N, C-alpha and C positions, 0 to 999 in steps of 0.2 A: 105695359105688361113687365112683370119681375123678370131679371135676369133668371135663367135654370141654374140650381146650385151646382149641379154638376153634370158633365156630359161624359159619355162611355169612354173619351180620350180626353186627357187633361189638355185644356185649351191653350194654356201656356206653352205645353210642347210643340202642339201642331203649329203655333205661331212660329215659334223657335226654328223648326225644321223647314218651314217654307221660305223665312226671312234666309236662312243661312243657305239654301240653294241658290237663291239670288235669280229668279225668273220673274219676269214682268206679272205674268198670271197663271195661277195654278189652273185656273179653268181653260186656260187656252195651252197648257203644257202638252208635250208629245206624250205619247204611251209610256216610253222609256223614262222620261221625266219625271212623270207622276209615278211610276213604279219606284223609282229611287226615293222621292219624297215618302212613300208610304213604307218603304224598307226602314228609311231613318226614325219615323214615328214609331214604328214597331220596336225597334231597337231600344229607343229612348223611354217609352212608355212601360214596356213589357207587356202590351196588350196586342192581339192578334185584330186583323181588320177581316171584314168581309171584302175580299179582292175580287174586284169585278172590272178592273182596267185592263188586263192584258188576255186576250185570246189564245190561251195556252192550255194544252190538254190536261185534264187533271185524272188520267186512266194511265194504268202501266201500259207499256208497249207490249204487243204480243209475243209469247213465248217463241213461236215459230220464226219471227223475225230476229230475236236475239240469238237463237240457237243457231240460224244460218249464218249469221256474221261471226259468230266465235268459232264454228267451224271452218269459216274461210280464213280467219287469222291462223288459225293451227295448221292450214296448211301452206301458209307463207305468203299470202297474197298481200301483206302490209309491207313487204320490202319491193315491191312492184308497183311502176307507175299504171294507173288505170287508162283504159282508152279513152279519149275525149269524149265521145259519143256514147259510152255505156258499153259493158260487156254484153255479148252478143245474146247470153241466155235472159239477161235483163230487156233488152229492145225486143224480144220475142214476146216476153210476158207483159211488157205495157202496151204492144200492139194488140195483144189478144185481151188484155183488160179492157181496152177502149172500145174493142168490138163487142166483147160480152156485156158491157154495162150500158154503153151509148147507142151500140148497134152501128157503127161507122167502121169502114175498113181504112186502117192507114197501115202501110207498111213498118215493118221493124228497123229500117233505116231511117224514116223520118221520126222515129221515137227515142229518146234520149234522157237519162236523168240529169238533173240540175242540183246545185248546192240550195236546196229547198226550193219551193215555188217561187220565192223571191228572187232568186238569180234567174230563173225562167222568165219572169217578168222584166227583169232589167235587161236580159239579153232581147227579148222580143221588142222592148222599146228602141234599144240602138238600132236593131236590124231595121225595122219597119219605116223608122223616121228618117232613115238614110237610104232607104231604096229608091226613091224618086224624086228628082229635083222639083222643089216647090211644093211638095207634099212632106212637111215635116212637124206638123202639129198632132197632139194627141186630144182626145175626147174621152172623158171620164163620164160615165152614165153614174151618178151619184145617188144616194150616200156611198162612200167607198172607204177602204183601207187607206188611212192617211199616209202611210209611208211611199205608197205608191206615186203620188204626187212629189214627195221628197225626191224620189227616184228620177223623176222627170227634170227636177230642178239642178241635180247633180249632173245629169247629162246635157244640161243647157237646153232642153227641149219645153217650147211654149206649148200650153195647152189651155182648153177651154172644158166646163164642165156644167152638168145643170142636175138638179135634185129630181128623179124620175117619179115620184111618188103622185103626183100630180098629172102624170102623163101617161098614164096606163093604158091597155089595150090599144084600140085604133087610134087614141090621143100620141101616141108615141111617134107614128110616121112622120107628121108634120113637123113636131119638133125635132127629132133627129135630122129631118131631112134639112131643117133650116141652118145647120152646121155644116152637115157633109156637101151640100151644093156649093159651098164657097171654093171647095175644090183643093185645100191645103190640108184637110186631115188625112194623115198616114195610117192612123189606126185608132181603135175606140176599145174602152175596157170597162168592164164590169163585173161584178162577182156574182154567182148563182148557186146556192142561196146568198143572198145579199148580207155583206157585212157592212155595216151594223144592223139593219133594218129587219133582216131576215125575210123580206118579200123575195119570191121566187117568180123569175119570168114565166110567162105562159107559152104555148107554142106558137100563138098569134104573134106574140110580140117577139119571138124569137124568129118568125118568119120575116117580120118586117125588119129586124136589124139585119138578117142574113141577106134578104133582098136589096136592102139600101147599101150594104157593103159591097155587094158585087157591083151594082149600078155606079158607085164612086170610087170604085177600086181602092176601098179601105179594108184594112186588116182588122178583125175582130179578136181583142185578147180576151179570152173567155177564161175569168180565174173560177176554178172549180175547187176552191180551199176546203169546202164542206162537202165533199162528194158524197151523194146518196143521203145526205142528212136533213132532207125534207121527209120527216118522218109521218107524214099524211098519206104516202104510199110506199110500199115495199119495194124498195130499188135493190134487194140483196142477193137476188136468184141470178146467176150469171147466164146469159145466153136467152133469158126469158122477158117477156112483158111483165111490169111496164119497163122501159129503158129509161134513164136519166135524160131530161130534156136538154136539149143543146142547140147551139147554132150550127152545129157541123151539119146537120139536117138540111140547111137552107142556103149554103154557101160552100165555095172552096176557099174563101179568102178568110179565113181563122187560124188561130194557134190556141191548143188546148194547154192551160197551166193546172196541173193537178199536184195538190200538195197531200203529203203524206203525214203531215203533221197532225192534224186532226182526226180524219177518218181512221187512220192506222195509228195513231197516238205515237209517232214516230219525231215529235219536235225536235227533240235534242239531237238526233241523228243528222239534220240539215238535208234531206233528200226529198227532192221533189221530181215529178215527170214532166216533160214538155212533149205534145205529139203535134207534129205540123202537116198537114194533108199533102198528099204527094204532088199535087198540081202545083202548090206554092213552094214546097221543097224542093223542086227541081225547075223552076222558073228561073229566068235570069232578070236582071235589072241593071242597068249601065252604071247607075250611079254607086253601086255597092262597090265596086271596083277601087273607087279612090280610097275608100274606107277599110275595106277587108281583103284586098288583093285578088278579089274574084268577083265576078257577075253573078254568080249562080247564089241562089238565096241560102240553101240548106248549107252549102260549103262556108259560106261568109258567116252563117250562124254560130257554126261548131268551130271551124279552123280560124275564124276570125275573132268573133266576139267571145266565144266561151275560152277559147286558149288564151286570150289575153286577161281574161277575169279569173279563172280557177284551174285551167288544165284539167278540168272534169270533177268527178265526185269521188270520194275516199272509196278505194277499192274493196274494202272488206263490207263498206255500207251498202255497196251496190249489190252484192249478194245477199245480204239480211233482207231487202226489199224484195229481191227476186225470188227468194224462199218465201216470203210471205205472200207476193201476187200469185205464184204457182197453187197455193192454197185456195188464194181466193177464186183464182180461175176455175180450178177443178171441183169448185163446192162444198171443200172440206174445212173452211173458214169463213164464217159469216161477219164480215166486218161492220155491217150496219147493226145488227144484234148486239155488237161490242160497246157502240156509242150511243145507244138508245138512252141510257142514263141520263144524258145531257138535257132531252127531251122532258124527262121526268122532273128533273131538277127545276127546269123553267117553269113548269106546271104550278110548283109550290112557290117559288120566289116571287115569280108575278102575282100570285094570289095575295101574298103577303104586303107586297108593296101598294096593290089597289086598294086591299082594306083599310090600309092605313094613309089613304088621302092621294097617293100617287096616280097617275094616269099613264097608260101606255100610248105613246106617242104614234109611232107607226103601228097601227092597230087592225087595219084590213089588207087583206091581198087579194086584189082583182074580185071583190064580193065575198070572199071568204076571210075569216078570222085568222090572223098570222099564225103560223105552225109554232109550235113549242119546239125550241132547238138551242143552239149553241148561244145565241145572242137574243136580247129583246132591248127594247128603249122605255125610258122613263121620263116622267117631268113631275113638278110639283107645283101647285098654285102658287103665283107671286115671285116666283124666282125664274132668270134666265139660266140656260145650261151652264154658262161659266160661272155664274153665282153657286149654283148648287154642286158643282163639283168639290168646291171648296168648304160649302156648308157641312156636307157629308162626311168630311175627314172627321170633323169633331166627334161624330157618331160611330165611327170606324166603319165607314163604307167607302169604297173608291170604285171610281167609274170615270170615263171620259166624256166629254161634253160632245153633242152630235154636230156643232160647229166645224170642228176639226176634221169631220168626215165629208164635208160638203155638202151637208145637208141644210134646207131651208128651215128647218124645224129648230131654231136656237133655242127654244126653252128645253130641250131634252137632253138625255144622256145615254151612252151605250152600256149596257150592262152585259157583263159575260157570266156565263153558269158555271163554267169548267173547274173553278176552284173552290166551289161551295158545295162540299158534300152533306149528306143527311145531318151530320154530326154538327152541323153550323147552321142550321136552320132555327134552331130556338136563339141563338145569338143574334141572327138576322131579325128575327121577330121582336125582341126585346128593344133593338136598336131603332127600328123604324115606328113601333109604337111609341117609343119616347119622341122620337122626331115629331111625329104628327102631334103629341101632347105640345111639345114646345114651339111648333108653329100651326096655331089653330089657322085653317082656311081664312083668308081675308086679312089675316096678320102681316104687318110690314117688319116684324122684329126678325133681325138676322145676326147671327152671331159675328157673321163676316164684316158687319160693318161697326161691331161693338168695340 
């Protein structure tokens, strides 16, 4: 087959920037590394990419939050250290938010802001793996956010993981128990909706996770980064059915990690929320004292782990989130309606890829088609995911390989819709049409090998 005369991005520039960064494999690059490569290619070529590698919001922050933070700064809170565990008003609103949308009761004292959900996860790993001697491993129900495993490595914590896609429904029980019965798993983690597959656990699956976590005294770290963003149901009305599915209905051994980045479009403010059930928060564990100076779980969490890592979230930022949560809790601001655009984008983008020879990798969600949301997954015949990451760079499209997420589907990529507005749909279509033309099904032609 003849070499294509021209790709959307000059081939020499792509190769130059890949070489300049000096990483072993573009397809195995971290999200931030790939982001840097694409930034450099854009700068050198003058061409804009279809950016799908980073899960960052593409919508403006709510005016309510902005105004509340500005007002707090005007009142002088910027000169004062915030309370480690959050200002009282915000703790109250987080507690009410959890009640309104998950329908579980957690006291304000056990609710607090963190420097993004990322810090909340880091603190949870730190405290759960040091809670009980002999229980110091993590279990990741994959696919998942790659950086969570990096956090475990930084902490020196060992972990196991498995791809849940072939173990949905009742199959999950035996698979999960095969790890927990070893007795060394301190905590397990998953995201729901899932990053990157966008699968959503059913109540049956959450009941299995909750029941086994109680049986084996394992803490569930439930990552709710995409809170309410399974758009197949309307989770937008406070205090009304349906409530957002959560393991919190089935065990007291859990920690809720709620991001403000996606559902509230506050990624730049680095503020998340953690809610710990009162039974766990007030519990004691002898092994904690060695590390945190107290055997009380909640005290160790806040005055040990949080104090050592950040001394709390910025003062004004807490007032911004508090103002937004008040509006969400009283029903005057519908946060779900504000982010439904992501689902609309996914409909179009998935169609454009599928019409041009790509396939959806994680395509079913317990008998239903995967919802349209923040992420979707794609593959192309004849390519591994690692190869496809690099090949698509020549066509001005960036995404990460599923292998970096703990997925067993090594042929696929994770694509995020957040930075591709309607104004870029024509560019995306032009590029995938050319990709299909340059790579007819069954062809072994690849630019990366030329």
